[in-house]
PyMOL Python script that loads the backbone (N, CA, C, O; Angstrom):
from pymol import cmd

cmd.read_pdbstr("""\
ATOM      1  N   UNK A   1       1.018  -1.183   0.256  1.00  0.00           N
ATOM      2  CA  UNK A   1      -0.155  -0.132   0.047  1.00  0.00           C
ATOM      3  C   UNK A   1       0.987   0.882  -0.035  1.00  0.00           C
ATOM      4  O   UNK A   1       2.075   0.656   0.494  1.00  0.00           O
ATOM      5  N   UNK A   2       0.683   2.148  -0.796  1.00  0.00           N
ATOM      6  CA  UNK A   2       1.300   3.457  -1.004  1.00  0.00           C
ATOM      7  C   UNK A   2       0.630   4.258  -0.363  1.00  0.00           C
ATOM      8  O   UNK A   2      -0.580   4.363  -0.562  1.00  0.00           O
ATOM      9  N   UNK A   3       1.229   4.932   0.469  1.00  0.00           N
ATOM     10  CA  UNK A   3       0.571   6.233   1.463  1.00  0.00           C
ATOM     11  C   UNK A   3       1.524   7.047   1.537  1.00  0.00           C
ATOM     12  O   UNK A   3       1.576   7.569   2.651  1.00  0.00           O
ATOM     13  N   UNK A   4       2.737   7.572   0.450  1.00  0.00           N
ATOM     14  CA  UNK A   4       3.485   8.259   0.488  1.00  0.00           C
ATOM     15  C   UNK A   4       3.188   9.664   0.549  1.00  0.00           C
ATOM     16  O   UNK A   4       4.122  10.410   0.843  1.00  0.00           O
ATOM     17  N   UNK A   5       1.851  10.246   0.285  1.00  0.00           N
ATOM     18  CA  UNK A   5       1.466  11.829   0.412  1.00  0.00           C
ATOM     19  C   UNK A   5       0.980  11.992   2.015  1.00  0.00           C
ATOM     20  O   UNK A   5       1.082  13.006   2.706  1.00  0.00           O
ATOM     21  N   UNK A   6       0.567  11.025   2.297  1.00  0.00           N
ATOM     22  CA  UNK A   6       0.257  11.051   4.050  1.00  0.00           C
ATOM     23  C   UNK A   6       1.475  10.907   4.769  1.00  0.00           C
ATOM     24  O   UNK A   6       1.589  11.791   5.618  1.00  0.00           O
ATOM     25  N   UNK A   7       2.393  10.137   4.733  1.00  0.00           N
ATOM     26  CA  UNK A   7       3.604   9.904   5.263  1.00  0.00           C
ATOM     27  C   UNK A   7       4.368  11.298   5.304  1.00  0.00           C
ATOM     28  O   UNK A   7       4.968  11.764   6.272  1.00  0.00           O
ATOM     29  N   UNK A   8       4.218  11.849   4.070  1.00  0.00           N
ATOM     30  CA  UNK A   8       5.086  13.452   3.957  1.00  0.00           C
ATOM     31  C   UNK A   8       4.235  14.410   4.466  1.00  0.00           C
ATOM     32  O   UNK A   8       4.724  15.472   4.850  1.00  0.00           O
ATOM     33  N   UNK A   9       2.915  14.199   4.545  1.00  0.00           N
ATOM     34  CA  UNK A   9       2.097  15.424   5.360  1.00  0.00           C
ATOM     35  C   UNK A   9       2.210  15.259   6.905  1.00  0.00           C
ATOM     36  O   UNK A   9       2.354  16.235   7.640  1.00  0.00           O
ATOM     37  N   UNK A  10       2.147  14.131   7.309  1.00  0.00           N
ATOM     38  CA  UNK A  10       2.637  13.591   9.054  1.00  0.00           C
ATOM     39  C   UNK A  10       3.695  14.131   9.367  1.00  0.00           C
ATOM     40  O   UNK A  10       3.776  14.755  10.426  1.00  0.00           O
ATOM     41  N   UNK A  11       5.095  13.972   8.227  1.00  0.00           N
ATOM     42  CA  UNK A  11       6.258  14.132   8.638  1.00  0.00           C
ATOM     43  C   UNK A  11       6.496  15.835   8.525  1.00  0.00           C
ATOM     44  O   UNK A  11       7.312  16.429   9.229  1.00  0.00           O
ATOM     45  N   UNK A  12       5.886  16.297   7.809  1.00  0.00           N
ATOM     46  CA  UNK A  12       5.487  18.090   7.739  1.00  0.00           C
ATOM     47  C   UNK A  12       5.127  18.780   8.940  1.00  0.00           C
ATOM     48  O   UNK A  12       5.743  19.674   9.521  1.00  0.00           O
ATOM     49  N   UNK A  13       3.863  18.145   9.274  1.00  0.00           N
ATOM     50  CA  UNK A  13       3.042  18.448  10.489  1.00  0.00           C
ATOM     51  C   UNK A  13       4.208  18.276  11.878  1.00  0.00           C
ATOM     52  O   UNK A  13       4.434  19.197  12.664  1.00  0.00           O
ATOM     53  N   UNK A  14       4.938  16.727  11.966  1.00  0.00           N
ATOM     54  CA  UNK A  14       5.744  16.730  13.141  1.00  0.00           C
ATOM     55  C   UNK A  14       6.961  17.581  13.245  1.00  0.00           C
ATOM     56  O   UNK A  14       7.413  17.929  14.336  1.00  0.00           O
ATOM     57  N   UNK A  15       7.531  17.941  12.012  1.00  0.00           N
ATOM     58  CA  UNK A  15       8.690  19.132  11.819  1.00  0.00           C
ATOM     59  C   UNK A  15       7.966  20.296  12.673  1.00  0.00           C
ATOM     60  O   UNK A  15       8.286  20.549  13.834  1.00  0.00           O
ATOM     61  N   UNK A  16       7.182  20.821  12.123  1.00  0.00           N
ATOM     62  CA  UNK A  16       6.535  22.116  12.609  1.00  0.00           C
ATOM     63  C   UNK A  16       6.371  21.530  14.303  1.00  0.00           C
ATOM     64  O   UNK A  16       7.241  21.842  15.116  1.00  0.00           O
ATOM     65  N   UNK A  17       5.427  20.844  14.634  1.00  0.00           N
ATOM     66  CA  UNK A  17       5.299  20.189  15.966  1.00  0.00           C
ATOM     67  C   UNK A  17       6.782  20.597  16.892  1.00  0.00           C
ATOM     68  O   UNK A  17       6.823  21.318  17.889  1.00  0.00           O
ATOM     69  N   UNK A  18       7.919  19.909  16.234  1.00  0.00           N
ATOM     70  CA  UNK A  18       9.030  19.805  16.896  1.00  0.00           C
ATOM     71  C   UNK A  18       9.692  21.313  17.221  1.00  0.00           C
ATOM     72  O   UNK A  18      10.382  21.505  18.223  1.00  0.00           O
ATOM     73  N   UNK A  19       9.426  22.222  16.362  1.00  0.00           N
ATOM     74  CA  UNK A  19       9.928  23.674  16.518  1.00  0.00           C
ATOM     75  C   UNK A  19       9.108  24.031  17.652  1.00  0.00           C
ATOM     76  O   UNK A  19       9.698  24.705  18.496  1.00  0.00           O
ATOM     77  N   UNK A  20       7.871  23.746  17.894  1.00  0.00           N
ATOM     78  CA  UNK A  20       7.438  24.279  18.770  1.00  0.00           C
ATOM     79  C   UNK A  20       7.264  23.385  20.275  1.00  0.00           C
ATOM     80  O   UNK A  20       6.576  23.741  21.231  1.00  0.00           O
ATOM     81  N   UNK A  21       7.985  22.299  20.188  1.00  0.00           N
ATOM     82  CA  UNK A  21       8.096  21.369  21.265  1.00  0.00           C
ATOM     83  C   UNK A  21       6.685  20.727  21.614  1.00  0.00           C
ATOM     84  O   UNK A  21       6.379  20.368  22.751  1.00  0.00           O
ATOM     85  N   UNK A  22       5.705  20.607  20.283  1.00  0.00           N
ATOM     86  CA  UNK A  22       4.339  19.777  20.751  1.00  0.00           C
ATOM     87  C   UNK A  22       4.501  18.428  20.498  1.00  0.00           C
ATOM     88  O   UNK A  22       5.626  18.009  20.228  1.00  0.00           O
ATOM     89  N   UNK A  23       3.521  17.662  20.544  1.00  0.00           N
ATOM     90  CA  UNK A  23       3.407  16.293  20.478  1.00  0.00           C
ATOM     91  C   UNK A  23       3.714  15.778  19.036  1.00  0.00           C
ATOM     92  O   UNK A  23       3.492  16.635  18.181  1.00  0.00           O
ATOM     93  N   UNK A  24       4.082  14.821  18.658  1.00  0.00           N
ATOM     94  CA  UNK A  24       4.354  14.291  17.805  1.00  0.00           C
ATOM     95  C   UNK A  24       3.424  12.920  17.195  1.00  0.00           C
ATOM     96  O   UNK A  24       3.482  11.822  17.748  1.00  0.00           O
ATOM     97  N   UNK A  25       2.830  13.106  16.345  1.00  0.00           N
ATOM     98  CA  UNK A  25       1.584  12.267  15.447  1.00  0.00           C
ATOM     99  C   UNK A  25       2.509  10.896  14.985  1.00  0.00           C
ATOM    100  O   UNK A  25       3.667  10.742  14.597  1.00  0.00           O
ATOM    101  N   UNK A  26       1.384  10.017  15.236  1.00  0.00           N
ATOM    102  CA  UNK A  26       1.766   8.369  14.678  1.00  0.00           C
ATOM    103  C   UNK A  26       0.861   8.110  13.933  1.00  0.00           C
ATOM    104  O   UNK A  26      -0.226   8.593  14.252  1.00  0.00           O
ATOM    105  N   UNK A  27       0.910   7.402  12.870  1.00  0.00           N
ATOM    106  CA  UNK A  27      -0.133   6.774  11.924  1.00  0.00           C
ATOM    107  C   UNK A  27      -0.428   5.590  12.796  1.00  0.00           C
ATOM    108  O   UNK A  27      -1.348   4.963  12.268  1.00  0.00           O
ATOM    109  N   UNK A  28      -0.059   5.055  13.840  1.00  0.00           N
ATOM    110  CA  UNK A  28      -0.334   3.793  14.567  1.00  0.00           C
ATOM    111  C   UNK A  28      -1.313   3.954  15.649  1.00  0.00           C
ATOM    112  O   UNK A  28      -1.836   3.036  16.281  1.00  0.00           O
ATOM    113  N   UNK A  29      -1.505   5.197  15.796  1.00  0.00           N
ATOM    114  CA  UNK A  29      -2.536   5.487  16.917  1.00  0.00           C
ATOM    115  C   UNK A  29      -3.923   5.773  16.460  1.00  0.00           C
ATOM    116  O   UNK A  29      -3.795   6.590  15.549  1.00  0.00           O
ATOM    117  N   UNK A  30      -5.034   5.541  16.615  1.00  0.00           N
ATOM    118  CA  UNK A  30      -6.351   5.715  16.350  1.00  0.00           C
ATOM    119  C   UNK A  30      -6.604   7.140  16.567  1.00  0.00           C
ATOM    120  O   UNK A  30      -7.116   7.805  15.667  1.00  0.00           O
ATOM    121  N   UNK A  31      -6.223   7.761  17.911  1.00  0.00           N
ATOM    122  CA  UNK A  31      -6.299   8.875  18.315  1.00  0.00           C
ATOM    123  C   UNK A  31      -5.612  10.007  17.252  1.00  0.00           C
ATOM    124  O   UNK A  31      -6.215  11.003  16.852  1.00  0.00           O
ATOM    125  N   UNK A  32      -4.458   9.704  16.942  1.00  0.00           N
ATOM    126  CA  UNK A  32      -3.673  10.327  16.244  1.00  0.00           C
ATOM    127  C   UNK A  32      -4.104  10.625  14.851  1.00  0.00           C
ATOM    128  O   UNK A  32      -4.005  11.757  14.378  1.00  0.00           O
ATOM    129  N   UNK A  33      -4.687   9.390  14.051  1.00  0.00           N
ATOM    130  CA  UNK A  33      -5.293   9.358  12.839  1.00  0.00           C
ATOM    131  C   UNK A  33      -6.433  10.306  12.692  1.00  0.00           C
ATOM    132  O   UNK A  33      -6.495  11.061  11.722  1.00  0.00           O
ATOM    133  N   UNK A  34      -7.387  10.288  13.681  1.00  0.00           N
ATOM    134  CA  UNK A  34      -8.229  11.314  13.505  1.00  0.00           C
ATOM    135  C   UNK A  34      -7.753  12.837  13.573  1.00  0.00           C
ATOM    136  O   UNK A  34      -8.203  13.767  12.903  1.00  0.00           O
ATOM    137  N   UNK A  35      -6.756  12.883  14.521  1.00  0.00           N
ATOM    138  CA  UNK A  35      -6.232  14.383  14.564  1.00  0.00           C
ATOM    139  C   UNK A  35      -5.529  14.701  13.179  1.00  0.00           C
ATOM    140  O   UNK A  35      -5.591  15.856  12.757  1.00  0.00           O
ATOM    141  N   UNK A  36      -4.898  13.776  12.489  1.00  0.00           N
ATOM    142  CA  UNK A  36      -4.388  13.971  11.307  1.00  0.00           C
ATOM    143  C   UNK A  36      -5.471  14.392  10.261  1.00  0.00           C
ATOM    144  O   UNK A  36      -5.314  15.391   9.559  1.00  0.00           O
ATOM    145  N   UNK A  37      -6.692  13.507  10.175  1.00  0.00           N
ATOM    146  CA  UNK A  37      -7.705  13.880   9.857  1.00  0.00           C
ATOM    147  C   UNK A  37      -8.195  15.161   9.998  1.00  0.00           C
ATOM    148  O   UNK A  37      -8.627  15.775   9.023  1.00  0.00           O
ATOM    149  N   UNK A  38      -8.171  15.670  11.209  1.00  0.00           N
ATOM    150  CA  UNK A  38      -8.735  17.088  11.388  1.00  0.00           C
ATOM    151  C   UNK A  38      -8.064  18.245  10.945  1.00  0.00           C
ATOM    152  O   UNK A  38      -8.586  19.324  10.666  1.00  0.00           O
ATOM    153  N   UNK A  39      -6.263  17.793  10.878  1.00  0.00           N
ATOM    154  CA  UNK A  39      -5.415  18.732  10.445  1.00  0.00           C
ATOM    155  C   UNK A  39      -5.670  19.052   8.962  1.00  0.00           C
ATOM    156  O   UNK A  39      -5.581  20.153   8.419  1.00  0.00           O
ATOM    157  N   UNK A  40      -6.050  17.715   8.341  1.00  0.00           N
ATOM    158  CA  UNK A  40      -6.103  17.519   6.630  1.00  0.00           C
ATOM    159  C   UNK A  40      -7.165  18.449   6.341  1.00  0.00           C
ATOM    160  O   UNK A  40      -7.066  19.248   5.410  1.00  0.00           O
ATOM    161  N   UNK A  41      -8.204  18.386   7.110  1.00  0.00           N
ATOM    162  CA  UNK A  41      -9.391  19.026   7.064  1.00  0.00           C
ATOM    163  C   UNK A  41      -9.297  20.444   7.128  1.00  0.00           C
ATOM    164  O   UNK A  41      -9.704  21.069   6.149  1.00  0.00           O
ATOM    165  N   UNK A  42      -8.843  21.055   8.083  1.00  0.00           N
ATOM    166  CA  UNK A  42      -8.540  22.258   8.558  1.00  0.00           C
ATOM    167  C   UNK A  42      -7.649  22.956   7.384  1.00  0.00           C
ATOM    168  O   UNK A  42      -7.859  24.153   7.187  1.00  0.00           O
ATOM    169  N   UNK A  43      -6.673  22.295   6.593  1.00  0.00           N
ATOM    170  CA  UNK A  43      -5.749  22.608   5.723  1.00  0.00           C
ATOM    171  C   UNK A  43      -6.902  22.794   4.444  1.00  0.00           C
ATOM    172  O   UNK A  43      -6.703  23.611   3.545  1.00  0.00           O
ATOM    173  N   UNK A  44      -7.840  22.129   4.482  1.00  0.00           N
ATOM    174  CA  UNK A  44      -8.761  22.178   3.234  1.00  0.00           C
ATOM    175  C   UNK A  44      -9.925  23.128   2.975  1.00  0.00           C
ATOM    176  O   UNK A  44     -10.629  23.178   1.966  1.00  0.00           O
ATOM    177  N   UNK A  45      -9.998  23.939   4.179  1.00  0.00           N
ATOM    178  CA  UNK A  45     -10.859  24.794   4.474  1.00  0.00           C
ATOM    179  C   UNK A  45     -10.465  26.146   3.500  1.00  0.00           C
ATOM    180  O   UNK A  45      -9.335  26.612   3.652  1.00  0.00           O
ATOM    181  N   UNK A  46     -11.268  26.704   2.626  1.00  0.00           N
ATOM    182  CA  UNK A  46     -10.983  27.496   1.514  1.00  0.00           C
ATOM    183  C   UNK A  46     -10.226  28.656   2.291  1.00  0.00           C
ATOM    184  O   UNK A  46      -9.412  29.196   1.542  1.00  0.00           O
ATOM    185  N   UNK A  47     -10.244  29.098   3.326  1.00  0.00           N
ATOM    186  CA  UNK A  47      -9.511  30.380   3.500  1.00  0.00           C
ATOM    187  C   UNK A  47      -7.824  29.398   3.824  1.00  0.00           C
ATOM    188  O   UNK A  47      -6.910  29.751   3.078  1.00  0.00           O
ATOM    189  N   UNK A  48      -7.612  28.706   4.456  1.00  0.00           N
ATOM    190  CA  UNK A  48      -6.336  27.910   4.540  1.00  0.00           C
ATOM    191  C   UNK A  48      -5.742  27.293   3.071  1.00  0.00           C
ATOM    192  O   UNK A  48      -4.552  27.232   2.761  1.00  0.00           O
ATOM    193  N   UNK A  49      -6.527  26.996   2.518  1.00  0.00           N
ATOM    194  CA  UNK A  49      -6.150  26.199   0.753  1.00  0.00           C
ATOM    195  C   UNK A  49      -5.853  27.297   0.057  1.00  0.00           C
ATOM    196  O   UNK A  49      -4.856  27.239  -0.662  1.00  0.00           O
ATOM    197  N   UNK A  50      -6.454  28.251   0.093  1.00  0.00           N
ATOM    198  CA  UNK A  50      -5.994  29.619  -0.821  1.00  0.00           C
ATOM    199  C   UNK A  50      -5.001  30.715  -0.001  1.00  0.00           C
ATOM    200  O   UNK A  50      -4.673  31.734  -0.609  1.00  0.00           O
ATOM    201  N   UNK A  51      -4.698  30.580   0.881  1.00  0.00           N
ATOM    202  CA  UNK A  51      -3.883  31.245   1.767  1.00  0.00           C
ATOM    203  C   UNK A  51      -4.755  32.662   2.005  1.00  0.00           C
ATOM    204  O   UNK A  51      -4.133  33.702   2.221  1.00  0.00           O
ATOM    205  N   UNK A  52      -5.994  32.657   1.964  1.00  0.00           N
ATOM    206  CA  UNK A  52      -6.703  33.852   2.156  1.00  0.00           C
ATOM    207  C   UNK A  52      -6.739  34.509   0.793  1.00  0.00           C
ATOM    208  O   UNK A  52      -6.611  35.730   0.701  1.00  0.00           O
ATOM    209  N   UNK A  53      -6.925  33.665  -0.372  1.00  0.00           N
ATOM    210  CA  UNK A  53      -6.755  34.222  -1.851  1.00  0.00           C
ATOM    211  C   UNK A  53      -5.555  34.732  -2.101  1.00  0.00           C
ATOM    212  O   UNK A  53      -5.541  35.583  -2.990  1.00  0.00           O
ATOM    213  N   UNK A  54      -4.553  34.479  -1.597  1.00  0.00           N
ATOM    214  CA  UNK A  54      -3.344  34.795  -2.167  1.00  0.00           C
ATOM    215  C   UNK A  54      -2.601  33.808  -3.195  1.00  0.00           C
ATOM    216  O   UNK A  54      -1.769  34.190  -4.017  1.00  0.00           O
ATOM    217  N   UNK A  55      -2.996  32.579  -3.036  1.00  0.00           N
ATOM    218  CA  UNK A  55      -2.154  31.871  -3.823  1.00  0.00           C
ATOM    219  C   UNK A  55      -2.925  31.900  -5.271  1.00  0.00           C
ATOM    220  O   UNK A  55      -4.149  31.953  -5.395  1.00  0.00           O
ATOM    221  N   UNK A  56      -1.973  31.857  -6.343  1.00  0.00           N
ATOM    222  CA  UNK A  56      -2.429  31.613  -7.510  1.00  0.00           C
ATOM    223  C   UNK A  56      -2.881  30.093  -7.762  1.00  0.00           C
ATOM    224  O   UNK A  56      -2.403  29.158  -7.120  1.00  0.00           O
ATOM    225  N   UNK A  57      -3.855  29.945  -8.766  1.00  0.00           N
ATOM    226  CA  UNK A  57      -4.976  29.054  -8.845  1.00  0.00           C
ATOM    227  C   UNK A  57      -4.184  27.639  -9.203  1.00  0.00           C
ATOM    228  O   UNK A  57      -4.642  26.592  -8.746  1.00  0.00           O
ATOM    229  N   UNK A  58      -3.235  27.625  -9.858  1.00  0.00           N
ATOM    230  CA  UNK A  58      -2.226  26.281 -10.136  1.00  0.00           C
ATOM    231  C   UNK A  58      -1.861  25.992  -8.839  1.00  0.00           C
ATOM    232  O   UNK A  58      -2.153  24.818  -8.611  1.00  0.00           O
ATOM    233  N   UNK A  59      -1.267  26.619  -7.719  1.00  0.00           N
ATOM    234  CA  UNK A  59      -0.950  26.126  -6.433  1.00  0.00           C
ATOM    235  C   UNK A  59      -1.987  25.959  -5.559  1.00  0.00           C
ATOM    236  O   UNK A  59      -1.813  25.444  -4.454  1.00  0.00           O
ATOM    237  N   UNK A  60      -3.163  26.386  -5.988  1.00  0.00           N
ATOM    238  CA  UNK A  60      -4.363  25.939  -4.895  1.00  0.00           C
ATOM    239  C   UNK A  60      -4.716  24.844  -5.387  1.00  0.00           C
ATOM    240  O   UNK A  60      -5.329  24.169  -4.559  1.00  0.00           O
ATOM    241  N   UNK A  61      -4.572  24.226  -6.648  1.00  0.00           N
ATOM    242  CA  UNK A  61      -5.322  22.949  -7.373  1.00  0.00           C
ATOM    243  C   UNK A  61      -4.093  21.842  -7.053  1.00  0.00           C
ATOM    244  O   UNK A  61      -4.479  20.688  -6.862  1.00  0.00           O
ATOM    245  N   UNK A  62      -2.671  22.094  -6.982  1.00  0.00           N
ATOM    246  CA  UNK A  62      -1.658  21.112  -6.474  1.00  0.00           C
ATOM    247  C   UNK A  62      -2.007  20.836  -4.997  1.00  0.00           C
ATOM    248  O   UNK A  62      -2.016  19.658  -4.641  1.00  0.00           O
ATOM    249  N   UNK A  63      -2.308  21.842  -4.064  1.00  0.00           N
ATOM    250  CA  UNK A  63      -2.645  21.573  -2.931  1.00  0.00           C
ATOM    251  C   UNK A  63      -3.864  20.893  -2.563  1.00  0.00           C
ATOM    252  O   UNK A  63      -3.905  20.167  -1.570  1.00  0.00           O
ATOM    253  N   UNK A  64      -4.957  21.112  -3.385  1.00  0.00           N
ATOM    254  CA  UNK A  64      -5.957  20.354  -3.357  1.00  0.00           C
ATOM    255  C   UNK A  64      -5.651  18.638  -3.639  1.00  0.00           C
ATOM    256  O   UNK A  64      -6.084  17.709  -2.956  1.00  0.00           O
ATOM    257  N   UNK A  65      -4.972  18.571  -4.581  1.00  0.00           N
ATOM    258  CA  UNK A  65      -4.636  17.339  -5.153  1.00  0.00           C
ATOM    259  C   UNK A  65      -3.643  16.487  -3.862  1.00  0.00           C
ATOM    260  O   UNK A  65      -3.930  15.332  -3.550  1.00  0.00           O
ATOM    261  N   UNK A  66      -2.695  17.095  -3.323  1.00  0.00           N
ATOM    262  CA  UNK A  66      -1.993  16.768  -2.591  1.00  0.00           C
ATOM    263  C   UNK A  66      -2.795  16.179  -1.199  1.00  0.00           C
ATOM    264  O   UNK A  66      -2.671  15.086  -0.646  1.00  0.00           O
ATOM    265  N   UNK A  67      -3.466  17.073  -0.936  1.00  0.00           N
ATOM    266  CA  UNK A  67      -4.386  17.023   0.777  1.00  0.00           C
ATOM    267  C   UNK A  67      -5.346  15.959   0.185  1.00  0.00           C
ATOM    268  O   UNK A  67      -5.393  14.981   0.930  1.00  0.00           O
ATOM    269  N   UNK A  68      -6.099  15.840  -0.879  1.00  0.00           N
ATOM    270  CA  UNK A  68      -6.962  14.821  -1.139  1.00  0.00           C
ATOM    271  C   UNK A  68      -6.292  13.459  -1.270  1.00  0.00           C
ATOM    272  O   UNK A  68      -6.835  12.446  -0.827  1.00  0.00           O
ATOM    273  N   UNK A  69      -5.294  13.444  -1.785  1.00  0.00           N
ATOM    274  CA  UNK A  69      -4.449  12.144  -1.784  1.00  0.00           C
ATOM    275  C   UNK A  69      -3.913  11.799  -0.255  1.00  0.00           C
ATOM    276  O   UNK A  69      -3.925  10.617   0.090  1.00  0.00           O
ATOM    277  N   UNK A  70      -3.624  12.420   0.311  1.00  0.00           N
ATOM    278  CA  UNK A  70      -3.178  12.105   1.651  1.00  0.00           C
ATOM    279  C   UNK A  70      -4.913  11.837   2.330  1.00  0.00           C
ATOM    280  O   UNK A  70      -5.135  10.755   2.873  1.00  0.00           O
ATOM    281  N   UNK A  71      -5.675  12.547   2.268  1.00  0.00           N
ATOM    282  CA  UNK A  71      -7.053  11.997   2.816  1.00  0.00           C
ATOM    283  C   UNK A  71      -7.365  10.709   2.232  1.00  0.00           C
ATOM    284  O   UNK A  71      -7.732   9.893   3.077  1.00  0.00           O
ATOM    285  N   UNK A  72      -7.332  10.314   1.138  1.00  0.00           N
ATOM    286  CA  UNK A  72      -7.599   8.830   0.645  1.00  0.00           C
ATOM    287  C   UNK A  72      -6.824   7.986   1.385  1.00  0.00           C
ATOM    288  O   UNK A  72      -7.278   7.083   2.087  1.00  0.00           O
ATOM    289  N   UNK A  73      -5.276   8.340   1.207  1.00  0.00           N
ATOM    290  CA  UNK A  73      -4.684   7.244   2.017  1.00  0.00           C
ATOM    291  C   UNK A  73      -4.790   7.050   3.477  1.00  0.00           C
ATOM    292  O   UNK A  73      -4.419   6.035   4.066  1.00  0.00           O
ATOM    293  N   UNK A  74      -5.341   8.129   4.037  1.00  0.00           N
ATOM    294  CA  UNK A  74      -5.538   7.904   5.456  1.00  0.00           C
ATOM    295  C   UNK A  74      -6.904   7.031   5.510  1.00  0.00           C
ATOM    296  O   UNK A  74      -6.937   6.191   6.410  1.00  0.00           O
ATOM    297  N   UNK A  75      -7.910   7.114   4.754  1.00  0.00           N
ATOM    298  CA  UNK A  75      -9.114   6.553   4.699  1.00  0.00           C
ATOM    299  C   UNK A  75      -8.998   5.246   4.501  1.00  0.00           C
ATOM    300  O   UNK A  75      -9.624   4.348   5.064  1.00  0.00           O
ATOM    301  N   UNK A  76      -7.981   5.148   3.488  1.00  0.00           N
ATOM    302  CA  UNK A  76      -7.487   3.512   2.757  1.00  0.00           C
ATOM    303  C   UNK A  76      -7.152   2.579   4.450  1.00  0.00           C
ATOM    304  O   UNK A  76      -7.652   1.485   4.711  1.00  0.00           O
ATOM    305  N   UNK A  77      -6.200   3.370   5.404  1.00  0.00           N
ATOM    306  CA  UNK A  77      -5.831   2.564   6.341  1.00  0.00           C
ATOM    307  C   UNK A  77      -6.803   2.612   7.700  1.00  0.00           C
ATOM    308  O   UNK A  77      -6.811   1.825   8.646  1.00  0.00           O
ATOM    309  N   UNK A  78      -7.513   3.647   7.507  1.00  0.00           N
ATOM    310  CA  UNK A  78      -8.551   3.562   8.604  1.00  0.00           C
ATOM    311  C   UNK A  78      -9.600   4.104   8.308  1.00  0.00           C
ATOM    312  O   UNK A  78      -9.605   5.298   8.611  1.00  0.00           O
ATOM    313  N   UNK A  79     -10.710   3.659   7.735  1.00  0.00           N
ATOM    314  CA  UNK A  79     -12.007   4.030   7.516  1.00  0.00           C
ATOM    315  C   UNK A  79     -12.906   4.723   8.314  1.00  0.00           C
ATOM    316  O   UNK A  79     -13.908   5.302   7.896  1.00  0.00           O
ATOM    317  N   UNK A  80     -12.453   4.644   9.733  1.00  0.00           N
ATOM    318  CA  UNK A  80     -13.275   5.264  10.764  1.00  0.00           C
ATOM    319  C   UNK A  80     -13.160   6.809  10.741  1.00  0.00           C
ATOM    320  O   UNK A  80     -14.099   7.471  11.184  1.00  0.00           O
ATOM    321  N   UNK A  81     -12.231   7.321  10.323  1.00  0.00           N
ATOM    322  CA  UNK A  81     -11.718   8.429  10.468  1.00  0.00           C
ATOM    323  C   UNK A  81     -12.754   9.691   9.470  1.00  0.00           C
ATOM    324  O   UNK A  81     -13.047   9.395   8.312  1.00  0.00           O
ATOM    325  N   UNK A  82     -13.079  10.630   9.887  1.00  0.00           N
ATOM    326  CA  UNK A  82     -13.996  11.610   9.209  1.00  0.00           C
ATOM    327  C   UNK A  82     -13.416  12.898   8.904  1.00  0.00           C
ATOM    328  O   UNK A  82     -12.518  13.426   9.560  1.00  0.00           O
ATOM    329  N   UNK A  83     -13.864  13.284   8.079  1.00  0.00           N
ATOM    330  CA  UNK A  83     -13.479  14.702   7.137  1.00  0.00           C
ATOM    331  C   UNK A  83     -14.790  15.539   7.006  1.00  0.00           C
ATOM    332  O   UNK A  83     -15.818  15.035   6.555  1.00  0.00           O
ATOM    333  N   UNK A  84     -14.733  16.515   7.316  1.00  0.00           N
ATOM    334  CA  UNK A  84     -15.915  17.568   7.460  1.00  0.00           C
ATOM    335  C   UNK A  84     -15.976  18.124   6.090  1.00  0.00           C
ATOM    336  O   UNK A  84     -16.988  17.879   5.433  1.00  0.00           O
ATOM    337  N   UNK A  85     -14.926  18.920   5.508  1.00  0.00           N
ATOM    338  CA  UNK A  85     -14.739  19.465   4.414  1.00  0.00           C
ATOM    339  C   UNK A  85     -14.821  18.476   2.786  1.00  0.00           C
ATOM    340  O   UNK A  85     -15.111  18.831   1.644  1.00  0.00           O
ATOM    341  N   UNK A  86     -14.450  17.250   3.319  1.00  0.00           N
ATOM    342  CA  UNK A  86     -14.671  16.022   1.944  1.00  0.00           C
ATOM    343  C   UNK A  86     -15.829  15.713   2.310  1.00  0.00           C
ATOM    344  O   UNK A  86     -16.101  14.769   1.569  1.00  0.00           O
ATOM    345  N   UNK A  87     -16.933  15.934   3.147  1.00  0.00           N
ATOM    346  CA  UNK A  87     -18.142  14.945   3.089  1.00  0.00           C
ATOM    347  C   UNK A  87     -18.176  13.659   3.527  1.00  0.00           C
ATOM    348  O   UNK A  87     -19.107  12.865   3.392  1.00  0.00           O
ATOM    349  N   UNK A  88     -16.836  13.433   4.204  1.00  0.00           N
ATOM    350  CA  UNK A  88     -16.779  11.653   4.638  1.00  0.00           C
ATOM    351  C   UNK A  88     -16.850  11.686   6.183  1.00  0.00           C
ATOM    352  O   UNK A  88     -16.833  10.635   6.823  1.00  0.00           O
TER     353      UNK A  88
END
""", "prot")
cmd.dss("prot")
cmd.show_as("cartoon", "prot")
cmd.util.cbc("prot")
cmd.orient("prot")
């Protein structure tokens, strides 16, 4: 199973968490998987997705593809997670 986008997403979030001495997320924990789903959901909100309208459409489309791929990969390993922005 290929979960490259999801692993990249979690790694990126964990790097930011390390800067601020926050907790590290793991795909092995059900609680963390839902937290990751919530972060993807937040990143998919129109304001965050477009950086309040500052990003060009091509970058927004790329972000949508990346986040959608990460969400699909997360759903493939844990169908119980839920996403508001994606209607799942």
